DSSP file (Angstrom, degrees, kcal/mol; ACC not computed):
  #  RESIDUE AA STRUCTURE BP1 BP2  ACC     N-H-->O    O-->H-N    N-H-->O    O-->H-N    TCO  KAPPA ALPHA  PHI   PSI    X-CA   Y-CA   Z-CA
    1    1 A M              0   0    0      0, 0.0    70,-0.0     0, 0.0     0, 0.0   0.000 360.0 360.0 360.0 144.5   36.7   -4.6  -39.4
    2    2 A A     >  -     0   0    0      1,-0.1     4,-1.7     4,-0.0    72,-0.1  -0.362 360.0-110.8 -75.5 158.7   39.7   -4.4  -37.3
    3    3 A P  H  > S+     0   0    0      0, 0.0     4,-2.1     0, 0.0     5,-0.2   0.833 110.7  54.1 -56.3 -38.9   40.3   -1.3  -34.9
    4    4 A I  H  > S+     0   0    0      1,-0.2     4,-1.9     2,-0.2     5,-0.1   0.940 110.0  43.5 -76.2 -41.8   43.2    0.3  -36.7
    5    5 A P  H  > S+     0   0    0      0, 0.0     4,-2.6     0, 0.0     5,-0.2   0.910 112.0  58.2 -59.9 -37.7   41.5    0.5  -40.3
    6    6 A S  H  X S+     0   0    0     -4,-1.7     4,-2.2     1,-0.2    -2,-0.2   0.920 107.2  45.3 -56.7 -47.5   38.4    1.8  -38.5
    7    7 A N  H  X S+     0   0    0     -4,-2.1     4,-2.5     2,-0.2    -1,-0.2   0.903 112.7  51.7 -64.1 -44.1   40.4    4.7  -36.9
    8    8 A A  H  X S+     0   0    0     -4,-1.9     4,-2.2     1,-0.2    -2,-0.2   0.874 111.1  46.3 -62.9 -42.7   42.0    5.5  -40.3
    9    9 A I  H  X S+     0   0    0     -4,-2.6     4,-2.5     2,-0.2     5,-0.3   0.920 111.1  52.1 -69.8 -42.3   38.7    5.6  -42.1
   10   10 A S  H  X S+     0   0    0     -4,-2.2     4,-2.0    -5,-0.2    -2,-0.2   0.928 112.7  45.0 -56.0 -48.4   37.2    7.8  -39.4
   11   11 A E  H  X S+     0   0    0     -4,-2.5     4,-1.4     1,-0.2    -1,-0.2   0.922 112.6  51.7 -65.7 -43.4   40.1   10.3  -39.7
   12   12 A A  H  < S+     0   0    0     -4,-2.2     4,-0.4     1,-0.2    -2,-0.2   0.913 114.5  41.8 -66.6 -42.2   40.1   10.3  -43.5
   13   13 A V  H ><>S+     0   0    0     -4,-2.5     5,-2.1     1,-0.2     3,-1.3   0.865 108.5  57.9 -73.6 -32.0   36.3   11.0  -43.7
   14   14 A S  H ><5S+     0   0    0     -4,-2.0     3,-1.5    -5,-0.3    -1,-0.2   0.834  99.5  60.0 -67.2 -33.6   36.4   13.6  -40.9
   15   15 A N  T 3<5S+     0   0    0     -4,-1.4    -1,-0.3     1,-0.2    -2,-0.2   0.662 106.2  50.7 -63.5 -17.5   39.0   15.5  -43.1
   16   16 A R  T < 5S-     0   0    0     -3,-1.3    -1,-0.2    -4,-0.4    -2,-0.2   0.167 123.8-103.6-108.8  15.0   36.2   15.7  -45.7
   17   17 A N  T < 5S+     0   0    0     -3,-1.5     2,-0.2     1,-0.2    -3,-0.2   0.863  84.6 122.2  63.9  35.3   33.5   17.0  -43.4
   18   18 A M      < -     0   0    0     -5,-2.1     2,-0.4    -8,-0.1    -1,-0.2  -0.731  56.8-128.0-119.4 170.7   31.9   13.6  -43.2
   19   19 A V        -     0   0    0     -2,-0.2     2,-0.5    -3,-0.1    -9,-0.0  -0.975  12.4-158.5-125.6 137.5   31.1   11.3  -40.2
   20   20 A Y        -     0   0    0     -2,-0.4     2,-0.4   -10,-0.1    24,-0.3  -0.953   7.2-161.9-112.7 127.5   32.1    7.7  -39.8
   21   21 A L        -     0   0    0     -2,-0.5     2,-0.7    22,-0.1    22,-0.2  -0.912  15.5-137.8-108.5 135.8   30.2    5.5  -37.4
   22   22 A D  B     +A   42   0A   0     20,-2.7    20,-2.2    -2,-0.4    51,-0.0  -0.833  30.7 173.8 -86.8 115.9   31.6    2.3  -36.1
   23   23 A T        -     0   0    0     -2,-0.7    18,-0.2    18,-0.2     2,-0.1  -0.628  10.6-175.7-134.6  77.8   28.6   -0.1  -36.2
   24   24 A P        -     0   0    0      0, 0.0    16,-2.1     0, 0.0     2,-0.4  -0.474  15.7-153.2 -67.6 143.7   29.3   -3.8  -35.3
   25   25 A I  E     -B   39   0B   0     14,-0.2     2,-0.4    -2,-0.1    14,-0.2  -0.980   5.0-158.2-120.2 132.6   26.2   -6.0  -35.8
   26   26 A R  E     +B   38   0B   0     12,-3.0    12,-2.5    -2,-0.4     2,-0.2  -0.908  48.1  56.5-110.1 141.4   25.6   -9.2  -33.9
   27   27 A G        -     0   0    0     -2,-0.4     2,-0.1    10,-0.2    10,-0.1  -0.551  64.8-110.7 126.6 166.1   23.3  -12.0  -34.9
   28   28 A G     >  -     0   0    0     -2,-0.2     4,-1.9     0, 0.0     5,-0.1  -0.297  51.0 -63.6-117.3-155.6   22.8  -14.3  -37.9
   29   29 A T  H  > S+     0   0    0      2,-0.2     4,-2.3     1,-0.2     5,-0.2   0.893 129.0  52.3 -59.5 -47.9   20.4  -14.8  -40.7
   30   30 A V  H  > S+     0   0    0      1,-0.2     4,-2.2     2,-0.2    -1,-0.2   0.928 111.1  47.3 -57.5 -48.4   17.5  -15.8  -38.5
   31   31 A S  H  4>S+     0   0    0      1,-0.2     5,-2.9     2,-0.2     4,-0.5   0.849 109.7  54.2 -65.2 -33.2   17.9  -12.7  -36.3
   32   32 A A  H ><5S+     0   0    0     -4,-1.9     3,-0.5     3,-0.2    -1,-0.2   0.877 109.1  48.0 -66.8 -41.5   18.1  -10.5  -39.4
   33   33 A K  H 3<5S+     0   0    0     -4,-2.3    -2,-0.2     1,-0.2    -1,-0.2   0.884 114.6  46.4 -62.1 -39.2   14.8  -11.9  -40.7
   34   34 A E  T 3<5S-     0   0    0     -4,-2.2    -1,-0.2    -5,-0.2    -2,-0.2   0.497 110.5-121.2 -83.2  -3.3   13.2  -11.4  -37.3
   35   35 A G  T < 5S+     0   0    0     -3,-0.5    25,-0.5    -4,-0.5    -3,-0.2   0.792  78.6 120.2  68.2  30.3   14.6   -7.9  -37.0
   36   36 A S      < +     0   0    0     -5,-2.9    23,-0.2    23,-0.2    -4,-0.2   0.001  28.2 136.3-115.0  27.9   16.4   -8.8  -33.7
   37   37 A L        -     0   0    0     21,-1.6    24,-0.8    -6,-0.4     2,-0.6  -0.379  55.6-123.3 -70.2 158.6   20.0   -8.1  -34.6
   38   38 A I  E     -Bc  26  61B   0    -12,-2.5   -12,-3.0    21,-0.1     2,-0.4  -0.947  28.2-164.8-107.8 121.8   22.0   -6.3  -31.9
   39   39 A V  E     -Bc  25  62B   0     22,-2.6    24,-2.7    -2,-0.6     2,-0.5  -0.928   5.7-167.1-111.1 127.1   23.6   -3.0  -33.2
   40   40 A K  E     - c   0  63B   0    -16,-2.1     2,-0.4    -2,-0.4    24,-0.2  -0.971   9.0-159.2-114.4 126.7   26.4   -1.2  -31.4
   41   41 A L  E     - c   0  64B   0     22,-4.1    24,-2.6    -2,-0.5     2,-0.4  -0.894  11.1-180.0-111.0 138.7   27.1    2.3  -32.5
   42   42 A G  B     +A   22   0A   0    -20,-2.2   -20,-2.7    -2,-0.4     2,-0.3  -0.998  43.1  50.2-131.8 142.3   30.4    4.2  -31.8
   43   43 A G  S    S+     0   0    0     25,-0.9   -22,-0.1    -2,-0.4     5,-0.1  -0.927  92.0  10.3 138.6-164.3   31.2    7.6  -32.9
   44   44 A D     >  -     0   0    0    -24,-0.3     4,-2.2    -2,-0.3     5,-0.2  -0.290  60.5-141.1 -46.1 116.1   29.6   11.1  -32.8
   45   45 A P  H  > S+     0   0    0      0, 0.0     4,-2.2     0, 0.0     5,-0.2   0.886 100.4  50.1 -56.6 -42.3   26.6   11.0  -30.4
   46   46 A S  H  > S+     0   0    0      1,-0.2     4,-1.8     2,-0.2    -2,-0.1   0.920 111.5  48.9 -66.0 -41.0   24.5   13.4  -32.7
   47   47 A A  H  > S+     0   0    0      1,-0.2     4,-1.3     2,-0.2    -1,-0.2   0.881 108.9  53.5 -65.6 -35.7   25.3   11.2  -35.8
   48   48 A C  H  X S+     0   0    0     -4,-2.2     4,-0.7     1,-0.2     3,-0.3   0.889 107.4  50.9 -66.9 -36.1   24.3    8.1  -33.9
   49   49 A E  H >X S+     0   0    0     -4,-2.2     3,-0.6     1,-0.2     4,-0.5   0.881 105.3  56.4 -66.1 -35.2   21.0    9.6  -33.0
   50   50 A K  H 3< S+     0   0    0     -4,-1.8     4,-0.3     1,-0.2    -1,-0.2   0.789 112.0  42.1 -63.2 -29.9   20.3   10.5  -36.6
   51   51 A V  H 3X S+     0   0    0     -4,-1.3     4,-1.9    -3,-0.3    -1,-0.2   0.519  88.6  89.4 -97.2  -3.0   20.8    6.8  -37.8
   52   52 A K  H <X S+     0   0    0     -4,-0.7     4,-1.0    -3,-0.6    -1,-0.2   0.925  86.5  50.5 -63.6 -46.1   18.9    5.1  -35.0
   53   53 A D  H >< S+     0   0    0     -4,-0.5     3,-0.7     1,-0.2     4,-0.3   0.903 111.4  49.4 -60.4 -42.0   15.4    5.2  -36.8
   54   54 A M  H >4 S+     0   0    0     -4,-0.3     3,-1.0     1,-0.2    -1,-0.2   0.867 109.6  51.6 -65.8 -35.4   17.0    3.8  -40.0
   55   55 A L  H >X S+     0   0    0     -4,-1.9     3,-1.5     1,-0.3     4,-1.2   0.626  90.2  77.8 -80.2 -10.6   18.6    1.0  -38.0
   56   56 A R  T << S+     0   0    0     -4,-1.0    -1,-0.3    -3,-0.7    -2,-0.2   0.671  78.4  74.2 -67.6 -17.1   15.3    0.1  -36.3
   57   57 A A  T <4 S+     0   0    0     -3,-1.0    -1,-0.3    -4,-0.3    -2,-0.2   0.754 112.2  24.5 -66.3 -24.6   14.4   -1.7  -39.6
   58   58 A I  T <4 S+     0   0    0     -3,-1.5   -21,-1.6     1,-0.3     2,-0.3   0.526 129.8  25.4-118.3 -12.7   16.8   -4.5  -38.6
   59   59 A S     <  -     0   0    0     -4,-1.2    -1,-0.3   -23,-0.2   -23,-0.2  -0.992  35.4-166.6-158.5 145.4   17.0   -4.2  -34.8
   60   60 A N  S    S+     0   0    0    -25,-0.5     2,-0.8    -2,-0.3   -24,-0.1   0.334  88.7  75.4-101.2  -0.8   15.1   -3.1  -31.7
   61   61 A S  E     +c   38   0B   0    -24,-0.8   -22,-2.6     2,-0.0     2,-0.5  -0.777  59.6 154.2-113.4  88.5   18.4   -3.5  -29.7
   62   62 A I  E     -c   39   0B   0     -2,-0.8     2,-0.4   -24,-0.2   -22,-0.2  -0.973  17.9-174.1-119.8 124.6   20.5   -0.4  -30.7
   63   63 A Y  E     -c   40   0B   0    -24,-2.7   -22,-4.1    -2,-0.5     2,-0.7  -0.957  19.5-152.2-119.5 130.1   23.2    0.8  -28.3
   64   64 A H  E     -c   41   0B   0     -2,-0.4     2,-2.0   -24,-0.2   -22,-0.2  -0.936  20.7-142.3 -99.2 115.2   25.4    3.8  -28.5
   65   65 A N    >   -     0   0    0    -24,-2.6     3,-1.2    -2,-0.7   -22,-0.2  -0.534  32.8-143.2 -83.2  77.8   28.5    2.9  -26.6
   66   66 A R  T 3  S+     0   0    0     -2,-2.0    -2,-0.0     1,-0.3   -24,-0.0  -0.532  72.1  11.7 -77.5 152.5   29.2    6.3  -24.9
   67   67 A P  T 3  S+     0   0    0      0, 0.0    -1,-0.3     0, 0.0    -2,-0.1  -0.828  99.8 108.0 -89.4  23.9   31.7    7.6  -24.3
   68   68 A F    <   -     0   0    0     -3,-1.2   -25,-0.9     1,-0.1     3,-0.1  -0.422  56.8-146.8 -70.2 131.3   33.6    5.2  -26.5
   69   69 A P    >>  -     0   0    0      0, 0.0     3,-1.4     0, 0.0     4,-0.5  -0.219  45.7 -51.4 -81.5 179.7   34.9    6.7  -29.8
   70   70 A V  T 34 S+     0   0    0      1,-0.2     2,-0.1     2,-0.1   -27,-0.1  -0.185 125.9  21.6 -51.7 144.8   35.2    4.8  -33.1
   71   71 A A  T 3> S+     0   0    0    -29,-0.1     4,-2.1    -3,-0.1    -1,-0.2  -0.046  95.6  95.2  82.5 -28.0   37.2    1.6  -32.9
   72   72 A C  H <> S+     0   0    0     -3,-1.4     4,-2.6     1,-0.2     5,-0.2   0.880  83.6  54.0 -56.5 -38.9   36.7    1.1  -29.2
   73   73 A I  H  X S+     0   0    0     -4,-0.5     4,-3.2     2,-0.2     5,-0.3   0.927 105.5  53.9 -62.8 -44.1   33.7   -1.1  -29.9
   74   74 A Q  H  > S+     0   0    0      1,-0.2     4,-2.5     2,-0.2    -1,-0.2   0.928 108.3  48.7 -56.3 -47.0   36.0   -3.2  -32.1
   75   75 A Y  H  X S+     0   0    0     -4,-2.1     4,-2.3     1,-0.2    -1,-0.2   0.920 111.3  50.7 -66.1 -38.7   38.4   -3.7  -29.3
   76   76 A K  H  X S+     0   0    0     -4,-2.6     4,-2.6     1,-0.2    -2,-0.2   0.939 110.9  48.2 -59.5 -48.2   35.5   -4.7  -27.0
   77   77 A Q  H  X S+     0   0    0     -4,-3.2     4,-2.1     1,-0.2    -1,-0.2   0.867 111.0  50.7 -64.9 -33.9   34.2   -7.2  -29.4
   78   78 A S  H  X S+     0   0    0     -4,-2.5     4,-2.3    -5,-0.3    -1,-0.2   0.933 110.4  48.9 -64.4 -45.4   37.6   -8.7  -29.9
   79   79 A A  H  X S+     0   0    0     -4,-2.3     4,-2.6     2,-0.2    -2,-0.2   0.893 111.6  50.2 -56.4 -45.4   38.1   -9.0  -26.3
   80   80 A N  H  X S+     0   0    0     -4,-2.6     4,-2.5     1,-0.2    -1,-0.2   0.911 109.7  49.8 -64.0 -41.6   34.7  -10.6  -25.8
   81   81 A S  H  X S+     0   0    0     -4,-2.1     4,-2.1     1,-0.2    -2,-0.2   0.890 111.1  50.0 -70.5 -39.0   35.3  -13.1  -28.6
   82   82 A E  H  X S+     0   0    0     -4,-2.3     4,-2.2     2,-0.2    -1,-0.2   0.922 110.7  49.9 -57.1 -46.3   38.7  -14.0  -27.0
   83   83 A R  H  X S+     0   0    0     -4,-2.6     4,-2.6     1,-0.2    -2,-0.2   0.917 111.1  48.9 -60.2 -44.6   37.0  -14.5  -23.6
   84   84 A Q  H  X S+     0   0    0     -4,-2.5     4,-2.5     1,-0.2    -1,-0.2   0.897 110.1  52.0 -62.6 -40.1   34.3  -16.8  -25.2
   85   85 A A  H  X S+     0   0    0     -4,-2.1     4,-2.0     1,-0.2    -1,-0.2   0.875 109.3  48.8 -64.1 -40.0   37.0  -18.8  -26.9
   86   86 A L  H  X S+     0   0    0     -4,-2.2     4,-2.9     2,-0.2    -1,-0.2   0.890 110.0  52.2 -66.2 -41.5   38.9  -19.3  -23.7
   87   87 A Q  H  X S+     0   0    0     -4,-2.6     4,-3.1     2,-0.2    -2,-0.2   0.936 109.8  48.6 -55.7 -46.5   35.7  -20.4  -22.0
   88   88 A L  H  X S+     0   0    0     -4,-2.5     4,-2.0     2,-0.2    -2,-0.2   0.900 110.7  50.5 -61.4 -40.3   35.0  -22.9  -24.6
   89   89 A T  H  X S+     0   0    0     -4,-2.0     4,-2.4     2,-0.2     5,-0.2   0.953 111.3  49.6 -63.2 -49.2   38.6  -24.2  -24.4
   90   90 A G  H  X S+     0   0    0     -4,-2.9     4,-1.8     1,-0.2    -2,-0.2   0.914 111.6  47.8 -59.0 -42.3   38.2  -24.5  -20.6
   91   91 A N  H  X S+     0   0    0     -4,-3.1     4,-1.7    -5,-0.2    -1,-0.2   0.862 109.7  53.1 -71.0 -28.5   34.9  -26.4  -20.9
   92   92 A D  H  X S+     0   0    0     -4,-2.0     4,-1.4     2,-0.2    -2,-0.2   0.895 110.2  47.0 -66.0 -43.4   36.4  -28.7  -23.5
   93   93 A E  H  < S+     0   0    0     -4,-2.4    -2,-0.2     1,-0.2    -1,-0.2   0.812 110.5  53.3 -68.8 -30.0   39.3  -29.5  -21.2
   94   94 A T  H  < S+     0   0    0     -4,-1.8    -1,-0.2    -5,-0.2    -2,-0.2   0.903 107.6  51.1 -69.6 -42.0   36.8  -30.1  -18.2
   95   95 A V  H  <        0   0    0     -4,-1.7    -2,-0.2     1,-0.3    -1,-0.2   0.842 360.0 360.0 -70.7 -31.6   34.8  -32.5  -20.3
   96   96 A E     <        0   0    0     -4,-1.4    -1,-0.3    -5,-0.1    -2,-0.2   0.434 360.0 360.0 -67.8 360.0   37.9  -34.6  -21.3
């Protein structure tokens, strides 16, 4: 999910006394079957602690990105994806 809708959802649910956690998950089908997905949590620290045990069913790599609030993880993920794309482009040009 993009950062802007993530912020809007977080705000909407907080107005209803609920908590929204931003939870990007990295890895594919094989990682999911092995329980080795990478889970990054963003949001209220106490809420993140409450869901960690549940998330251990799919991952042993669960990170709470303190002090980043909801949506910051999405920005970090987007920046990382762009960096990887630039590296691949540079590698491709080097090979040619």
